[in-house]
Residue, then its C-alpha position, 0 to 999 in steps of 0.5 A: m106394294s110390298a108383301i106382308p112379312s112372315n114370322s120367319d122374316p129375318r128382318l123381324e126381331a125375335a121375342a125377348a121372352s117366351d111364354d114359359s119364361i113369363q109364367r115363371v116370372h109371374a109365379g115368382l111375383l105371386h110369392t113376393k109380399p106385396e108393397p103396402e098400399p098408399g095410406g096403409y100402416a103396418l102393425a109393428p110400428l103402430l105397436l112400437l109407437g103405442l109402447m113409447s107413448g105409454l112410457i112417455l106418459g108414465c114418466c111424465i106422471f111420475f115426474v109431476q108427482n115427484r117434482g118436490a125439489f122444484d116446489p118451494l112449498v113442498y111437504n115430504g111426509h118422510l123427511n118432514t122438511k122443505p127443500g133448503e130448510g130445517p124440520v117443518v114445525l106444524p101448528p098445534e091444531q095440525i098436530i092434533a088433527k094428524g094425531k086424531s086421524l092416526y088414533a081413528q085408524t088404530c087406537i080406537q079399536c081398543h081404547m074406544a072413540d071416547g078414550k074410556g077403553v074397556p073395563g078390565k080389558y083395555p085401559p082408558l086414556a081419558g084421565s090416565d095417569i100414564v098418558n098425562g104423566s112422564e113423556d119419556r114413559v109414554i113414548r117408550i110404551l108407544l115405541h115398544g108396547l107393554k107385555d104385562p097387566i097394569t094397574l091404572n087409576g086404581a083399576t087392574f087390566t089383565t087382558s092377555e092382549k098386550m099393547p102392541p109396538f108402534g115404533p119401526g123395526m120391532p119384531g111382530g110390529l105392524y105399524n112402523y110409526s115414524d117419530a113424527k107420527i108417534s108425537y102426533v098421536l101422543s099429542y092428540v090423546r094428551s089433549d083430548f078426552g078431558n086431558k090437558s097435558a102438553l103436546v109431545e114434540e117430535s124431537k122428544v120422541t127422537e131423543v127417547h128413541k135413540q136412547v132405547a134403539a137397541r131394545t127389541t122387546s116390549w116393556t113391563m111397567s116395572e122397567l119404565p121410568a116413573s112419572p115425575 
């Protein structure tokens, strides 16, 4: 029977690491970031995923709302055209409806819901010889406004609040109406409040607008063309 070998037995292989070296390795591992557990998620990739998803969603919404070139029935309020076609010609009832909506947003404050205005202050549109007179004259008034008292249907209106300009690019102007909008509101007031005048076509507004494009001040009645 052989004897039990001792630690000093040369036949035993020496230990590969001492207690001190093992402790140093463990200490280093404690300062190392642990590997994520299976099924866990890091925060940064999740934030990046959320950002990209939001951008994709926003692009999709923008594309859907602005895909007019792919819709044969699209109506662009700024261009007033359909793809591949000329200007859109609205039926009279739609023109008047648009004009009525615009009137309710702005004109009604001075000229009132019944178009009768305020005596001595704001002139009436109902039965007005200006409204029912020259298209050229009333278009110019709406484009650039009026700055002097006027006499209308035998009554004088001396309010210090001048008729504001509705056309685009006028100093102090607040409305910047397109030629189409001006034609809509004029067509409405010329066909309501008991008025029976013809509608004002957008092309007529554009024609007059080009003639007075350089003007930057409001009109006086003496400057405006008389009614035919």
